[in-house]
CHARMM-style PDB file with segment names, atoms N, HN, CA, C and O in Angstrom:
ATOM      1  N   MET     1      -6.738 -15.105 -36.735  1.00  0.00      PROA
ATOM      2  CA  MET     1      -6.452 -15.130 -35.316  1.00  0.00      PROA
ATOM      3  C   MET     1      -7.575 -15.832 -34.567  1.00  0.00      PROA
ATOM      4  O   MET     1      -8.203 -15.234 -33.694  1.00  0.00      PROA
ATOM      5  N   LYS     2      -7.823 -17.042 -34.885  1.00  0.00      PROA
ATOM      6  HN  LYS     2      -7.313 -17.528 -35.594  1.00  0.00      PROA
ATOM      7  CA  LYS     2      -8.908 -17.784 -34.276  1.00  0.00      PROA
ATOM      8  C   LYS     2      -8.644 -17.984 -32.781  1.00  0.00      PROA
ATOM      9  O   LYS     2      -7.622 -18.548 -32.390  1.00  0.00      PROA
ATOM     10  N   GLY     3      -9.562 -17.521 -31.970  1.00  0.00      PROA
ATOM     11  HN  GLY     3     -10.391 -17.062 -32.287  1.00  0.00      PROA
ATOM     12  CA  GLY     3      -9.445 -17.707 -30.530  1.00  0.00      PROA
ATOM     13  C   GLY     3      -8.510 -16.731 -29.838  1.00  0.00      PROA
ATOM     14  O   GLY     3      -8.356 -16.801 -28.619  1.00  0.00      PROA
ATOM     15  N   LYS     4      -7.900 -15.851 -30.553  1.00  0.00      PROA
ATOM     16  HN  LYS     4      -8.026 -15.794 -31.544  1.00  0.00      PROA
ATOM     17  CA  LYS     4      -6.969 -14.879 -29.961  1.00  0.00      PROA
ATOM     18  C   LYS     4      -7.661 -13.538 -29.815  1.00  0.00      PROA
ATOM     19  O   LYS     4      -8.464 -13.141 -30.659  1.00  0.00      PROA
ATOM     20  N   THR     5      -7.339 -12.851 -28.739  1.00  0.00      PROA
ATOM     21  HN  THR     5      -6.686 -13.174 -28.053  1.00  0.00      PROA
ATOM     22  CA  THR     5      -7.859 -11.502 -28.550  1.00  0.00      PROA
ATOM     23  C   THR     5      -6.725 -10.512 -28.764  1.00  0.00      PROA
ATOM     24  O   THR     5      -5.552 -10.886 -28.767  1.00  0.00      PROA
ATOM     25  N   PHE     6      -7.083  -9.255 -28.943  1.00  0.00      PROA
ATOM     26  HN  PHE     6      -8.036  -8.951 -28.940  1.00  0.00      PROA
ATOM     27  CA  PHE     6      -6.053  -8.230 -29.113  1.00  0.00      PROA
ATOM     28  C   PHE     6      -5.213  -8.104 -27.849  1.00  0.00      PROA
ATOM     29  O   PHE     6      -4.017  -7.823 -27.930  1.00  0.00      PROA
ATOM     30  N   GLY     7      -5.815  -8.306 -26.693  1.00  0.00      PROA
ATOM     31  HN  GLY     7      -6.786  -8.534 -26.628  1.00  0.00      PROA
ATOM     32  CA  GLY     7      -5.080  -8.245 -25.432  1.00  0.00      PROA
ATOM     33  C   GLY     7      -4.031  -9.330 -25.338  1.00  0.00      PROA
ATOM     34  O   GLY     7      -2.902  -9.082 -24.916  1.00  0.00      PROA
ATOM     35  N   THR     8      -4.409 -10.539 -25.736  1.00  0.00      PROA
ATOM     36  HN  THR     8      -5.326 -10.740 -26.079  1.00  0.00      PROA
ATOM     37  CA  THR     8      -3.465 -11.651 -25.715  1.00  0.00      PROA
ATOM     38  C   THR     8      -2.344 -11.415 -26.723  1.00  0.00      PROA
ATOM     39  O   THR     8      -1.178 -11.693 -26.443  1.00  0.00      PROA
ATOM     40  N   LEU     9      -2.699 -10.908 -27.875  1.00  0.00      PROA
ATOM     41  HN  LEU     9      -3.647 -10.682 -28.102  1.00  0.00      PROA
ATOM     42  CA  LEU     9      -1.692 -10.611 -28.894  1.00  0.00      PROA
ATOM     43  C   LEU     9      -0.735  -9.524 -28.413  1.00  0.00      PROA
ATOM     44  O   LEU     9       0.477  -9.647 -28.594  1.00  0.00      PROA
ATOM     45  N   ALA    10      -1.259  -8.467 -27.806  1.00  0.00      PROA
ATOM     46  HN  ALA    10      -2.243  -8.367 -27.659  1.00  0.00      PROA
ATOM     47  CA  ALA    10      -0.416  -7.387 -27.295  1.00  0.00      PROA
ATOM     48  C   ALA    10       0.488  -7.902 -26.184  1.00  0.00      PROA
ATOM     49  O   ALA    10       1.654  -7.515 -26.105  1.00  0.00      PROA
ATOM     50  N   LEU    11      -0.039  -8.774 -25.323  1.00  0.00      PROA
ATOM     51  HN  LEU    11      -0.986  -9.089 -25.387  1.00  0.00      PROA
ATOM     52  CA  LEU    11       0.775  -9.354 -24.252  1.00  0.00      PROA
ATOM     53  C   LEU    11       1.895 -10.202 -24.825  1.00  0.00      PROA
ATOM     54  O   LEU    11       3.025 -10.148 -24.338  1.00  0.00      PROA
ATOM     55  N   ALA    12       1.596 -10.991 -25.859  1.00  0.00      PROA
ATOM     56  HN  ALA    12       0.679 -11.035 -26.254  1.00  0.00      PROA
ATOM     57  CA  ALA    12       2.618 -11.825 -26.492  1.00  0.00      PROA
ATOM     58  C   ALA    12       3.719 -10.965 -27.106  1.00  0.00      PROA
ATOM     59  O   ALA    12       4.903 -11.267 -26.953  1.00  0.00      PROA
ATOM     60  N   ILE    13       3.336  -9.906 -27.791  1.00  0.00      PROA
ATOM     61  HN  ILE    13       2.375  -9.661 -27.915  1.00  0.00      PROA
ATOM     62  CA  ILE    13       4.328  -9.003 -28.397  1.00  0.00      PROA
ATOM     63  C   ILE    13       5.173  -8.348 -27.315  1.00  0.00      PROA
ATOM     64  O   ILE    13       6.390  -8.229 -27.459  1.00  0.00      PROA
ATOM     65  N   TYR    14       4.531  -7.923 -26.233  1.00  0.00      PROA
ATOM     66  HN  TYR    14       3.543  -8.019 -26.116  1.00  0.00      PROA
ATOM     67  CA  TYR    14       5.244  -7.299 -25.113  1.00  0.00      PROA
ATOM     68  C   TYR    14       6.275  -8.265 -24.519  1.00  0.00      PROA
ATOM     69  O   TYR    14       7.424  -7.887 -24.292  1.00  0.00      PROA
ATOM     70  N   LEU    15       5.864  -9.495 -24.271  1.00  0.00      PROA
ATOM     71  HN  LEU    15       4.931  -9.802 -24.455  1.00  0.00      PROA
ATOM     72  CA  LEU    15       6.780 -10.468 -23.671  1.00  0.00      PROA
ATOM     73  C   LEU    15       7.949 -10.785 -24.597  1.00  0.00      PROA
ATOM     74  O   LEU    15       9.084 -10.912 -24.137  1.00  0.00      PROA
ATOM     75  N   ILE    16       7.688 -10.912 -25.885  1.00  0.00      PROA
ATOM     76  HN  ILE    16       6.766 -10.809 -26.259  1.00  0.00      PROA
ATOM     77  CA  ILE    16       8.768 -11.161 -26.844  1.00  0.00      PROA
ATOM     78  C   ILE    16       9.728  -9.976 -26.880  1.00  0.00      PROA
ATOM     79  O   ILE    16      10.945 -10.158 -26.896  1.00  0.00      PROA
ATOM     80  N   LEU    17       9.180  -8.763 -26.894  1.00  0.00      PROA
ATOM     81  HN  LEU    17       8.191  -8.615 -26.881  1.00  0.00      PROA
ATOM     82  CA  LEU    17      10.006  -7.559 -26.924  1.00  0.00      PROA
ATOM     83  C   LEU    17      10.887  -7.458 -25.677  1.00  0.00      PROA
ATOM     84  O   LEU    17      12.085  -7.197 -25.785  1.00  0.00      PROA
ATOM     85  N   ILE    18      10.308  -7.659 -24.511  1.00  0.00      PROA
ATOM     86  HN  ILE    18       9.334  -7.871 -24.423  1.00  0.00      PROA
ATOM     87  CA  ILE    18      11.056  -7.575 -23.263  1.00  0.00      PROA
ATOM     88  C   ILE    18      12.119  -8.669 -23.210  1.00  0.00      PROA
ATOM     89  O   ILE    18      13.246  -8.422 -22.782  1.00  0.00      PROA
ATOM     90  N   GLY    19      11.761  -9.871 -23.643  1.00  0.00      PROA
ATOM     91  HN  GLY    19      10.845 -10.071 -23.991  1.00  0.00      PROA
ATOM     92  CA  GLY    19      12.725 -10.975 -23.656  1.00  0.00      PROA
ATOM     93  C   GLY    19      13.887 -10.712 -24.599  1.00  0.00      PROA
ATOM     94  O   GLY    19      15.042 -10.957 -24.249  1.00  0.00      PROA
ATOM     95  N   ALA    20      13.590 -10.213 -25.796  1.00  0.00      PROA
ATOM     96  HN  ALA    20      12.652 -10.014 -26.081  1.00  0.00      PROA
ATOM     97  CA  ALA    20      14.649  -9.927 -26.773  1.00  0.00      PROA
ATOM     98  C   ALA    20      15.571  -8.821 -26.280  1.00  0.00      PROA
ATOM     99  O   ALA    20      16.786  -8.897 -26.458  1.00  0.00      PROA
ATOM    100  N   VAL    21      15.000  -7.798 -25.663  1.00  0.00      PROA
ATOM    101  HN  VAL    21      14.012  -7.736 -25.518  1.00  0.00      PROA
ATOM    102  CA  VAL    21      15.809  -6.695 -25.138  1.00  0.00      PROA
ATOM    103  C   VAL    21      16.753  -7.211 -24.053  1.00  0.00      PROA
ATOM    104  O   VAL    21      17.921  -6.828 -24.007  1.00  0.00      PROA
ATOM    105  N   ALA    22      16.244  -8.079 -23.185  1.00  0.00      PROA
ATOM    106  HN  ALA    22      15.294  -8.390 -23.223  1.00  0.00      PROA
ATOM    107  CA  ALA    22      17.058  -8.592 -22.082  1.00  0.00      PROA
ATOM    108  C   ALA    22      18.129  -9.574 -22.567  1.00  0.00      PROA
ATOM    109  O   ALA    22      19.287  -9.475 -22.162  1.00  0.00      PROA
ATOM    110  N   VAL    23      17.755 -10.505 -23.418  1.00  0.00      PROA
ATOM    111  HN  VAL    23      16.815 -10.586 -23.748  1.00  0.00      PROA
ATOM    112  CA  VAL    23      18.688 -11.549 -23.851  1.00  0.00      PROA
ATOM    113  C   VAL    23      19.764 -11.007 -24.778  1.00  0.00      PROA
ATOM    114  O   VAL    23      20.944 -11.324 -24.624  1.00  0.00      PROA
ATOM    115  N   PHE    24      19.358 -10.194 -25.735  1.00  0.00      PROA
ATOM    116  HN  PHE    24      18.400  -9.937 -25.860  1.00  0.00      PROA
ATOM    117  CA  PHE    24      20.306  -9.711 -26.738  1.00  0.00      PROA
ATOM    118  C   PHE    24      20.857  -8.324 -26.421  1.00  0.00      PROA
ATOM    119  O   PHE    24      21.599  -7.745 -27.214  1.00  0.00      PROA
ATOM    120  N   LYS    25      20.488  -7.798 -25.253  1.00  0.00      PROA
ATOM    121  HN  LYS    25      19.885  -8.268 -24.608  1.00  0.00      PROA
ATOM    122  CA  LYS    25      20.944  -6.489 -24.802  1.00  0.00      PROA
ATOM    123  C   LYS    25      20.725  -5.414 -25.878  1.00  0.00      PROA
ATOM    124  O   LYS    25      21.610  -4.620 -26.195  1.00  0.00      PROA
ATOM    125  N   ILE    26      19.509  -5.432 -26.417  1.00  0.00      PROA
ATOM    126  HN  ILE    26      18.790  -6.077 -26.159  1.00  0.00      PROA
ATOM    127  CA  ILE    26      19.118  -4.482 -27.458  1.00  0.00      PROA
ATOM    128  C   ILE    26      18.770  -3.145 -26.808  1.00  0.00      PROA
ATOM    129  O   ILE    26      18.049  -3.094 -25.811  1.00  0.00      PROA
ATOM    130  N   SER    27      19.286  -2.082 -27.379  1.00  0.00      PROA
ATOM    131  HN  SER    27      19.871  -2.124 -28.188  1.00  0.00      PROA
ATOM    132  CA  SER    27      18.926  -0.749 -26.907  1.00  0.00      PROA
ATOM    133  C   SER    27      17.854  -0.192 -27.829  1.00  0.00      PROA
ATOM    134  O   SER    27      18.031  -0.138 -29.046  1.00  0.00      PROA
ATOM    135  N   LEU    28      16.749   0.219 -27.239  1.00  0.00      PROA
ATOM    136  HN  LEU    28      16.606   0.175 -26.250  1.00  0.00      PROA
ATOM    137  CA  LEU    28      15.660   0.758 -28.037  1.00  0.00      PROA
ATOM    138  C   LEU    28      15.793   2.254 -28.268  1.00  0.00      PROA
ATOM    139  O   LEU    28      14.994   2.844 -28.995  1.00  0.00      PROA
ATOM    140  N   GLY    29      16.792   2.868 -27.658  1.00  0.00      PROA
ATOM    141  HN  GLY    29      17.441   2.389 -27.068  1.00  0.00      PROA
ATOM    142  CA  GLY    29      16.995   4.301 -27.838  1.00  0.00      PROA
ATOM    143  C   GLY    29      15.791   5.089 -27.375  1.00  0.00      PROA
ATOM    144  O   GLY    29      15.353   4.953 -26.232  1.00  0.00      PROA
ATOM    145  N   GLN    30      15.260   5.907 -28.250  1.00  0.00      PROA
ATOM    146  HN  GLN    30      15.616   6.018 -29.178  1.00  0.00      PROA
ATOM    147  CA  GLN    30      14.112   6.735 -27.891  1.00  0.00      PROA
ATOM    148  C   GLN    30      12.819   5.928 -27.827  1.00  0.00      PROA
ATOM    149  O   GLN    30      11.790   6.441 -27.387  1.00  0.00      PROA
ATOM    150  N   LEU    31      12.865   4.677 -28.259  1.00  0.00      PROA
ATOM    151  HN  LEU    31      13.701   4.261 -28.616  1.00  0.00      PROA
ATOM    152  CA  LEU    31      11.670   3.831 -28.193  1.00  0.00      PROA
ATOM    153  C   LEU    31      11.560   3.112 -26.851  1.00  0.00      PROA
ATOM    154  O   LEU    31      10.770   2.178 -26.715  1.00  0.00      PROA
ATOM    155  N   ASP    32      12.351   3.540 -25.849  1.00  0.00      PROA
ATOM    156  HN  ASP    32      12.993   4.299 -25.960  1.00  0.00      PROA
ATOM    157  CA  ASP    32      12.266   2.941 -24.522  1.00  0.00      PROA
ATOM    158  C   ASP    32      10.883   3.104 -23.906  1.00  0.00      PROA
ATOM    159  O   ASP    32      10.543   2.381 -22.969  1.00  0.00      PROA
ATOM    160  N   ILE    33      10.094   4.017 -24.400  1.00  0.00      PROA
ATOM    161  HN  ILE    33      10.370   4.604 -25.161  1.00  0.00      PROA
ATOM    162  CA  ILE    33       8.743   4.235 -23.900  1.00  0.00      PROA
ATOM    163  C   ILE    33       7.779   3.168 -24.435  1.00  0.00      PROA
ATOM    164  O   ILE    33       6.685   2.999 -23.895  1.00  0.00      PROA
ATOM    165  N   LEU    34       8.176   2.455 -25.484  1.00  0.00      PROA
ATOM    166  HN  LEU    34       9.064   2.593 -25.922  1.00  0.00      PROA
ATOM    167  CA  LEU    34       7.294   1.478 -26.119  1.00  0.00      PROA
ATOM    168  C   LEU    34       6.870   0.329 -25.203  1.00  0.00      PROA
ATOM    169  O   LEU    34       5.673   0.050 -25.135  1.00  0.00      PROA
ATOM    170  N   PRO    35       7.773  -0.355 -24.496  1.00  0.00      PROA
ATOM    171  CA  PRO    35       7.329  -1.472 -23.648  1.00  0.00      PROA
ATOM    172  C   PRO    35       6.302  -1.086 -22.581  1.00  0.00      PROA
ATOM    173  O   PRO    35       5.314  -1.803 -22.424  1.00  0.00      PROA
ATOM    174  N   PRO    36       6.488   0.014 -21.840  1.00  0.00      PROA
ATOM    175  CA  PRO    36       5.448   0.356 -20.860  1.00  0.00      PROA
ATOM    176  C   PRO    36       4.094   0.672 -21.496  1.00  0.00      PROA
ATOM    177  O   PRO    36       3.052   0.312 -20.948  1.00  0.00      PROA
ATOM    178  N   ILE    37       4.106   1.340 -22.643  1.00  0.00      PROA
ATOM    179  HN  ILE    37       4.953   1.632 -23.088  1.00  0.00      PROA
ATOM    180  CA  ILE    37       2.843   1.654 -23.325  1.00  0.00      PROA
ATOM    181  C   ILE    37       2.175   0.369 -23.800  1.00  0.00      PROA
ATOM    182  O   ILE    37       0.960   0.213 -23.676  1.00  0.00      PROA
ATOM    183  N   LEU    38       2.964  -0.544 -24.339  1.00  0.00      PROA
ATOM    184  HN  LEU    38       3.951  -0.418 -24.440  1.00  0.00      PROA
ATOM    185  CA  LEU    38       2.426  -1.819 -24.801  1.00  0.00      PROA
ATOM    186  C   LEU    38       1.882  -2.630 -23.630  1.00  0.00      PROA
ATOM    187  O   LEU    38       0.853  -3.293 -23.760  1.00  0.00      PROA
ATOM    188  N   ALA    39       2.562  -2.584 -22.493  1.00  0.00      PROA
ATOM    189  HN  ALA    39       3.398  -2.045 -22.387  1.00  0.00      PROA
ATOM    190  CA  ALA    39       2.089  -3.299 -21.302  1.00  0.00      PROA
ATOM    191  C   ALA    39       0.756  -2.731 -20.820  1.00  0.00      PROA
ATOM    192  O   ALA    39      -0.149  -3.487 -20.468  1.00  0.00      PROA
ATOM    193  N   ILE    40       0.631  -1.416 -20.802  1.00  0.00      PROA
ATOM    194  HN  ILE    40       1.366  -0.802 -21.088  1.00  0.00      PROA
ATOM    195  CA  ILE    40      -0.620  -0.788 -20.386  1.00  0.00      PROA
ATOM    196  C   ILE    40      -1.744  -1.149 -21.355  1.00  0.00      PROA
ATOM    197  O   ILE    40      -2.850  -1.489 -20.935  1.00  0.00      PROA
ATOM    198  N   ALA    41      -1.456  -1.072 -22.633  1.00  0.00      PROA
ATOM    199  HN  ALA    41      -0.558  -0.795 -22.974  1.00  0.00      PROA
ATOM    200  CA  ALA    41      -2.467  -1.413 -23.645  1.00  0.00      PROA
ATOM    201  C   ALA    41      -2.914  -2.869 -23.502  1.00  0.00      PROA
ATOM    202  O   ALA    41      -4.108  -3.163 -23.568  1.00  0.00      PROA
ATOM    203  N   ALA    42      -1.962  -3.773 -23.309  1.00  0.00      PROA
ATOM    204  HN  ALA    42      -0.992  -3.534 -23.255  1.00  0.00      PROA
ATOM    205  CA  ALA    42      -2.302  -5.192 -23.162  1.00  0.00      PROA
ATOM    206  C   ALA    42      -3.154  -5.404 -21.916  1.00  0.00      PROA
ATOM    207  O   ALA    42      -4.148  -6.129 -21.957  1.00  0.00      PROA
ATOM    208  N   GLY    43      -2.773  -4.779 -20.821  1.00  0.00      PROA
ATOM    209  HN  GLY    43      -1.966  -4.189 -20.788  1.00  0.00      PROA
ATOM    210  CA  GLY    43      -3.545  -4.910 -19.588  1.00  0.00      PROA
ATOM    211  C   GLY    43      -4.967  -4.398 -19.727  1.00  0.00      PROA
ATOM    212  O   GLY    43      -5.912  -5.049 -19.283  1.00  0.00      PROA
ATOM    213  N   VAL    44      -5.121  -3.241 -20.337  1.00  0.00      PROA
ATOM    214  HN  VAL    44      -4.354  -2.712 -20.698  1.00  0.00      PROA
ATOM    215  CA  VAL    44      -6.457  -2.656 -20.526  1.00  0.00      PROA
ATOM    216  C   VAL    44      -7.294  -3.542 -21.441  1.00  0.00      PROA
ATOM    217  O   VAL    44      -8.464  -3.796 -21.155  1.00  0.00      PROA
ATOM    218  N   LEU    45      -6.709  -4.012 -22.532  1.00  0.00      PROA
ATOM    219  HN  LEU    45      -5.758  -3.806 -22.763  1.00  0.00      PROA
ATOM    220  CA  LEU    45      -7.455  -4.870 -23.459  1.00  0.00      PROA
ATOM    221  C   LEU    45      -7.858  -6.191 -22.806  1.00  0.00      PROA
ATOM    222  O   LEU    45      -8.955  -6.696 -23.044  1.00  0.00      PROA
ATOM    223  N   LEU    46      -6.960  -6.754 -21.975  1.00  0.00      PROA
ATOM    224  HN  LEU    46      -6.069  -6.343 -21.782  1.00  0.00      PROA
ATOM    225  CA  LEU    46      -7.316  -7.997 -21.288  1.00  0.00      PROA
ATOM    226  C   LEU    46      -8.436  -7.755 -20.287  1.00  0.00      PROA
ATOM    227  O   LEU    46      -9.343  -8.578 -20.163  1.00  0.00      PROA
ATOM    228  N   LEU    47      -8.384  -6.632 -19.568  1.00  0.00      PROA
ATOM    229  HN  LEU    47      -7.647  -5.963 -19.669  1.00  0.00      PROA
ATOM    230  CA  LEU    47      -9.440  -6.314 -18.613  1.00  0.00      PROA
ATOM    231  C   LEU    47     -10.782  -6.086 -19.310  1.00  0.00      PROA
ATOM    232  O   LEU    47     -11.831  -6.462 -18.788  1.00  0.00      PROA
ATOM    233  N   LEU    48     -10.742  -5.479 -20.471  1.00  0.00      PROA
ATOM    234  HN  LEU    48      -9.889  -5.173 -20.896  1.00  0.00      PROA
ATOM    235  CA  LEU    48     -11.971  -5.219 -21.225  1.00  0.00      PROA
ATOM    236  C   LEU    48     -12.460  -6.450 -21.979  1.00  0.00      PROA
ATOM    237  O   LEU    48     -13.590  -6.483 -22.467  1.00  0.00      PROA
ATOM    238  N   GLY    49     -11.606  -7.454 -22.069  1.00  0.00      PROA
ATOM    239  HN  GLY    49     -10.688  -7.428 -21.673  1.00  0.00      PROA
ATOM    240  CA  GLY    49     -11.992  -8.679 -22.769  1.00  0.00      PROA
ATOM    241  C   GLY    49     -11.980  -8.556 -24.264  1.00  0.00      PROA
ATOM    242  O   GLY    49     -12.721  -9.266 -24.943  1.00  0.00      PROA
ATOM    243  N   LYS    50     -11.159  -7.673 -24.804  1.00  0.00      PROA
ATOM    244  HN  LYS    50     -10.557  -7.096 -24.252  1.00  0.00      PROA
ATOM    245  CA  LYS    50     -11.087  -7.462 -26.260  1.00  0.00      PROA
ATOM    246  C   LYS    50     -10.022  -8.352 -26.855  1.00  0.00      PROA
ATOM    247  OT1 LYS    50      -9.802  -8.328 -28.066  1.00  0.00      PROA
TER     248      LYS     50
END
């Protein structure tokens, strides 16, 4: 992961997840809590510069 931070990686995963859910109308069921948690984690990691 040359030049990538965990925050950037978490943000990329979050955006892909949100996009896939919206485009393909995927239901995450009980994992609906995952996108907000991932968004918070990405934001915190980006703020910390990790």
